[in-house]
C-alpha positions as CSV (number, residue, x, y, z in Angstrom):
1,M,101.7,-22.3,-37.3
2,R,100.0,-18.9,-37.4
3,K,97.7,-19.7,-40.4
4,P,95.9,-22.7,-38.8
5,I,95.4,-20.7,-35.6
6,L,93.8,-17.8,-37.5
7,V,91.4,-20.2,-39.3
8,Y,90.4,-21.7,-36.0
9,F,89.4,-18.4,-34.5
10,L,87.4,-17.3,-37.6
11,T,85.5,-20.6,-37.6
12,L,84.7,-20.2,-33.9
13,A,83.4,-16.6,-34.5
14,L,81.1,-17.7,-37.2
15,I,79.6,-20.5,-35.0
16,V,79.0,-18.1,-32.1
17,S,77.4,-15.5,-34.5
18,F,75.0,-18.1,-36.0
19,G,73.9,-19.3,-32.5
20,C,73.0,-15.8,-31.3
21,T,70.9,-15.1,-34.4
22,N,68.7,-18.2,-33.7
23,I,68.3,-17.3,-30.1
24,L,67.0,-13.8,-31.0
25,G,64.4,-15.3,-33.4
26,G,65.9,-14.1,-36.6
27,G,66.8,-17.6,-38.0
28,Q,64.8,-20.5,-39.4
29,P,64.1,-23.7,-37.5
30,P,66.1,-26.7,-38.5
31,A,64.7,-28.5,-41.5
32,T,62.5,-31.5,-40.9
33,E,61.2,-34.3,-43.0
34,N,58.2,-32.2,-44.1
35,N,59.9,-28.8,-44.6
36,S,63.4,-29.6,-45.7
37,I,62.6,-28.7,-49.3
38,N,60.7,-25.3,-49.0
39,N,61.6,-24.2,-45.5
40,T,57.8,-23.9,-44.6
41,P,57.1,-24.2,-40.9
42,A,55.1,-27.3,-39.9
43,P,51.6,-26.6,-38.5
44,A,51.3,-26.5,-34.8
45,T,49.7,-29.6,-33.2
46,N,46.5,-28.8,-31.2
47,T,46.2,-31.4,-28.4
48,R,43.0,-29.9,-26.9
49,P,39.5,-31.5,-27.8
50,P,37.4,-29.4,-30.2
51,S,35.0,-27.0,-28.5
52,T,31.2,-27.5,-28.5
53,P,29.4,-24.9,-30.7
54,A,27.5,-22.3,-28.6
55,D,23.7,-22.6,-28.3
56,N,22.5,-19.5,-30.1
57,T,18.8,-20.3,-29.8
58,N,18.0,-17.2,-27.7
59,Q,20.7,-15.0,-29.3
60,P,19.7,-12.0,-31.4
61,T,19.3,-12.7,-35.1
62,P,22.3,-11.4,-37.1
63,A,21.7,-8.3,-39.1
64,G,20.2,-8.9,-42.5
65,N,18.0,-11.8,-41.4
66,D,14.5,-10.5,-40.5
67,T,13.0,-13.9,-39.5
68,L,12.8,-14.7,-35.8
69,D,12.6,-18.2,-34.4
70,L,9.7,-18.2,-32.0
71,S,9.4,-22.0,-31.7
72,N,10.8,-22.1,-28.1
73,L,8.8,-19.2,-26.7
74,P,6.1,-20.1,-24.0
75,I,2.5,-20.1,-25.2
76,E,0.0,-18.2,-23.0
77,T,-3.4,-19.9,-22.6
78,P,-6.2,-17.4,-23.1
79,V,-8.5,-16.9,-20.1
80,E,-12.0,-18.3,-20.8
81,V,-14.8,-15.6,-20.5
82,L,-18.0,-17.3,-19.4
83,P,-21.3,-15.6,-20.4
84,A,-23.2,-13.9,-17.6
85,P,-26.4,-15.6,-16.4
86,K,-29.5,-14.4,-18.4
87,I,-31.8,-11.9,-16.7
88,E,-35.5,-12.3,-17.1
89,P,-37.7,-9.1,-17.3
90,E,-40.2,-8.7,-14.5
91,Y,-42.3,-5.8,-15.9
92,C,-41.6,-5.6,-19.6
93,T,-42.8,-7.7,-22.4
94,S,-40.2,-6.7,-25.0
95,V,-36.4,-6.1,-24.5
96,L,-34.1,-3.9,-26.4
97,T,-30.8,-5.8,-26.4
98,Q,-27.5,-3.9,-26.7
99,S,-24.6,-6.3,-26.9
100,T,-22.1,-3.8,-28.4
101,F,-22.8,-0.9,-26.1
102,T,-19.8,1.4,-25.5
103,F,-19.4,2.4,-21.9
104,A,-18.0,5.7,-21.0
105,S,-15.1,6.5,-18.6
106,S,-17.2,9.2,-16.9
107,E,-20.8,10.1,-16.4
108,D,-21.4,11.3,-19.9
109,S,-23.2,8.5,-21.7
110,T,-27.0,8.3,-22.3
111,L,-29.0,5.3,-23.2
112,P,-32.0,5.6,-25.5
113,T,-35.3,5.7,-23.5
114,S,-36.8,2.2,-23.6
115,E,-39.2,0.2,-21.5
116,C,-36.6,-2.5,-21.2
117,T,-32.9,-2.3,-22.1
118,L,-30.5,-5.3,-21.7
119,I,-26.8,-4.5,-22.0
120,S,-23.9,-7.0,-22.2
121,G,-20.4,-6.0,-21.4
122,I,-16.9,-7.0,-20.3
123,A,-15.4,-5.5,-17.2
124,T,-12.2,-3.5,-17.5
125,G,-11.2,-3.3,-13.8
126,S,-12.2,0.4,-13.7
127,D,-15.5,2.2,-13.5
128,Q,-17.7,1.9,-16.6
129,Y,-20.5,4.4,-16.9
130,L,-23.9,4.6,-18.6
131,S,-26.9,6.7,-18.0
132,F,-30.6,6.0,-18.2
133,K,-32.8,8.9,-19.2
134,S,-36.2,8.8,-17.4
135,P,-38.9,10.8,-19.2
136,S,-41.1,11.1,-16.2
137,S,-41.7,9.7,-12.7
138,G,-41.7,6.0,-12.6
139,F,-40.2,2.7,-11.3
140,L,-36.7,1.7,-12.4
141,R,-35.6,-1.9,-11.8
142,I,-31.9,-2.4,-12.1
143,A,-30.9,-6.1,-12.4
144,F,-27.3,-7.2,-12.7
145,S,-25.7,-10.6,-13.2
146,T,-22.0,-11.7,-13.5
147,S,-20.1,-14.7,-14.9
148,N,-17.3,-16.4,-13.0
149,A,-16.0,-13.1,-11.5
150,R,-14.9,-12.0,-8.2
151,N,-16.8,-9.2,-6.6
152,F,-18.6,-6.7,-8.8
153,S,-20.1,-3.4,-7.7
154,L,-22.9,-1.3,-9.1
155,T,-23.8,2.2,-8.1
156,A,-26.8,4.3,-9.4
157,S,-27.8,7.7,-8.3
158,Q,-30.4,10.5,-8.7
159,G,-29.9,13.0,-6.0
160,S,-28.6,10.2,-3.7
161,S,-27.3,6.8,-4.5
162,I,-27.6,3.1,-4.0
163,S,-24.7,0.7,-4.1
164,T,-24.8,-3.1,-4.2
165,H,-22.2,-5.8,-4.3
166,G,-22.2,-9.5,-5.1
167,T,-20.3,-12.5,-6.3
168,A,-20.3,-14.9,-9.3
169,G,-23.6,-16.0,-10.7
170,Q,-25.6,-13.9,-8.2
171,L,-28.5,-11.8,-9.5
172,L,-28.3,-8.3,-8.0
173,E,-31.3,-6.1,-8.3
174,A,-33.0,-3.1,-6.8
175,T,-36.2,-1.4,-7.8
176,V,-36.3,2.4,-7.1
177,S,-38.5,5.3,-7.9
178,V,-37.1,7.9,-10.3
179,L,-38.1,11.3,-11.4
180,D,-37.6,12.7,-14.9
181,G,-34.0,13.2,-15.8
182,N,-30.8,11.2,-16.0
183,V,-29.8,8.3,-13.8
184,P,-26.0,7.7,-13.9
185,I,-24.9,4.2,-13.3
186,A,-21.4,3.0,-12.6
187,I,-20.2,-0.6,-12.9
188,R,-16.8,-2.0,-11.7
189,G,-15.6,-5.5,-11.9
190,P,-12.4,-7.6,-12.5
191,E,-10.9,-7.1,-16.0
192,G,-12.1,-9.6,-18.6
193,Q,-15.2,-10.8,-16.8
194,A,-18.6,-10.7,-18.5
195,F,-21.7,-9.1,-17.0
196,Q,-25.3,-8.1,-18.0
197,I,-27.4,-5.2,-16.8
198,L,-31.1,-4.9,-17.3
199,L,-32.9,-1.6,-16.9
200,E,-36.7,-1.9,-16.6
201,Y,-38.5,1.4,-16.6
202,V,-42.2,1.5,-15.8
203,P,-43.8,5.0,-16.2
204,T,-46.1,6.0,-13.4
205,P,-47.4,9.5,-14.0
206,D,-47.9,10.5,-10.4
207,E,-48.6,14.3,-10.4
208,F,-48.0,14.5,-6.7
209,E,-44.4,13.2,-6.6
210,P,-42.1,14.0,-4.9
211,N,-44.2,14.1,-1.7
212,N,-42.3,11.8,0.7
213,D,-42.1,14.3,3.5
214,A,-44.6,16.5,5.3
215,S,-42.7,19.6,4.0
216,Y,-43.5,18.4,0.5
217,A,-47.2,17.7,1.1
218,K,-49.2,18.4,-2.1
219,A,-52.6,20.2,-1.9
220,V,-55.7,18.4,-2.9
221,S,-59.3,19.6,-3.1
222,L,-62.2,18.3,-0.9
223,G,-64.5,15.9,-2.6
224,E,-62.4,15.2,-5.7
225,P,-61.1,11.6,-6.4
226,Q,-57.4,11.4,-6.7
227,K,-55.0,8.8,-8.2
228,A,-51.5,8.1,-7.0
229,Y,-48.9,5.3,-6.6
230,L,-47.1,3.6,-3.8
231,F,-43.6,3.9,-5.3
232,P,-40.5,2.0,-4.4
233,P,-38.1,3.9,-2.2
234,R,-36.2,6.7,-3.6
235,F,-32.4,6.4,-4.1
236,S,-30.8,6.2,-0.7
237,S,-27.5,5.2,0.9
238,L,-29.4,2.8,3.2
239,P,-28.2,-0.8,2.5
240,D,-31.6,-2.5,2.5
241,L,-34.1,-0.7,0.2
242,K,-36.8,-3.3,1.1
243,E,-36.8,-2.0,4.6
244,R,-38.2,1.4,3.4
245,K,-41.5,2.3,1.9
246,D,-43.2,5.2,0.1
247,V,-45.1,7.7,2.3
248,D,-47.3,10.1,0.3
249,Y,-48.1,13.4,2.1
250,Y,-51.1,15.6,1.2
251,K,-52.7,18.7,2.6
252,V,-56.2,20.1,2.5
253,K,-57.6,23.4,3.7
254,V,-60.2,23.0,6.5
255,S,-62.4,26.0,7.1
256,T,-64.3,24.8,10.2
257,G,-63.6,22.3,12.9
258,G,-64.9,18.8,12.4
259,N,-63.7,15.4,11.1
260,L,-61.4,14.9,8.2
261,I,-62.3,11.7,6.3
262,V,-59.8,10.0,4.0
263,D,-61.3,7.2,1.9
264,V,-58.8,5.0,0.0
265,S,-61.3,3.2,-2.2
266,T,-58.9,1.3,-4.4
267,V,-55.9,-0.6,-3.1
268,P,-53.6,-2.6,-5.4
269,E,-53.8,-6.3,-5.1
270,G,-51.1,-7.6,-2.7
271,T,-50.7,-4.2,-1.1
272,S,-52.1,-2.9,2.2
273,V,-52.3,0.7,3.2
274,K,-52.3,2.8,6.3
275,I,-53.6,6.4,6.8
276,G,-52.3,9.1,9.1
277,I,-54.0,12.5,9.8
278,I,-52.2,15.4,11.4
279,S,-54.4,18.3,12.6
280,P,-53.3,21.9,12.1
281,S,-52.7,21.9,15.9
282,G,-50.1,19.1,15.4
283,I,-52.0,16.2,16.8
284,E,-51.4,13.0,14.8
285,H,-53.9,10.1,14.4
286,V,-52.9,6.9,12.7
287,S,-55.2,4.2,11.4
288,A,-54.8,0.4,11.5
289,T,-53.5,-1.3,8.4
290,S,-56.0,-2.4,5.8
291,G,-56.3,-5.9,4.4
292,F,-54.4,-6.7,1.2
293,G,-56.2,-5.1,-1.7
294,A,-59.0,-4.0,0.6
295,P,-60.2,-0.4,0.8
296,L,-59.7,1.7,3.9
297,K,-61.5,4.7,5.3
298,F,-60.3,6.7,8.3
299,S,-61.4,9.9,10.0
300,A,-59.9,12.1,12.8
301,P,-60.8,15.4,14.4
302,V,-59.1,18.5,13.0
303,T,-59.2,22.2,13.7
304,P,-59.5,25.0,11.1
305,G,-56.4,25.5,8.9
306,W,-54.2,23.2,6.7
307,A,-54.6,19.6,7.8
308,I,-52.0,17.1,6.6
309,F,-52.6,13.5,6.0
310,Y,-50.5,10.7,4.5
311,I,-51.1,7.3,2.8
312,T,-48.4,4.6,3.0
313,S,-48.1,0.9,2.6
314,G,-48.7,-1.5,5.5
315,E,-46.2,-2.9,7.8
316,K,-43.3,-5.0,6.6
317,G,-43.7,-8.6,7.9
318,D,-47.4,-8.8,7.2
319,P,-48.3,-11.9,5.2
320,G,-48.3,-10.9,1.5
321,Y,-46.6,-7.6,2.2
322,A,-45.7,-5.5,-0.8
323,A,-44.2,-2.1,-0.3
324,Y,-45.1,-0.8,-3.8
325,S,-47.2,-1.5,-6.9
326,T,-47.3,-0.5,-10.5
327,D,-51.0,-0.2,-10.1
328,P,-52.4,3.1,-8.6
329,Y,-54.5,3.6,-5.5
330,T,-57.4,6.1,-5.5
331,F,-58.6,8.2,-2.6
332,T,-61.0,11.0,-1.8
333,V,-60.9,13.4,1.2
334,T,-64.0,15.0,2.7
335,T,-65.0,16.7,6.0
336,R,-67.9,16.3,8.3
337,P,-68.9,19.0,10.8
338,G,-68.7,18.3,14.4
339,I,-66.2,16.4,16.5
340,N,-66.2,12.6,17.0
């Protein structure tokens, strides 16, 4: 009886030991139809659907491949630059064209002296500078045109300045009188927009300029013919240059009392003149306005001393009015004894 009982307990211990080993992961799974021969585990069954590959269009290119795919990048349409309207010269017969002129970022660039200089450029959005060098007194016409831009501005100066503004396709221009020396010009416009600037210089060798104020009156001799010009207005901050005109002041020494006679014998066509005489005692006499292109003689009483007189253009608003001319006027001043 004892031997069968002992065998029973040994068999039970082996069964219990084998079960614990499988629970702790140390045993092999039961053999199946596919692994009963070599005890190789069967592959796990994946019941999930296959994942969709990621879109790597905009992902960085792996190292070692130096070719980038730019096919999906947006394409920028270039902005069309329209040419600026052509500017026609008013005084010059020949034009020096500078289509590749390099503008300066400050007032340090000088153009070659020329009767007529036409410059084409592209605005940068900041001030672009050039400088015209005037060899002597004269007229300077500054004409400026733009393409399809928004507002442009142009500023020129010689002592004081003018400034003008405009919009697309508009011709901006100003004619001013200049003395010898540089005339700095600054242009500002929207980046990428085309413009043209025409500088027309007309030399007018007036030995009396500047004489636009009584304190700058230039001395002349009695009985000697003189030649001078009615200039455009000098540079000024006044917005409308056409509202101003040239006034030329002169002085003459009078030894005895009598009449001072100012005879403007030649007046440019389309221009009228007016004469004013200021006695050394301070009394001022003013003539009527001459006809256009017509001579004018005017006299007024003066006392001994330095008498001042001036010659200027006629009144704005007169038919055919012209404030200045590139042709000179001529005059002679004399005295006559006695008082009118």
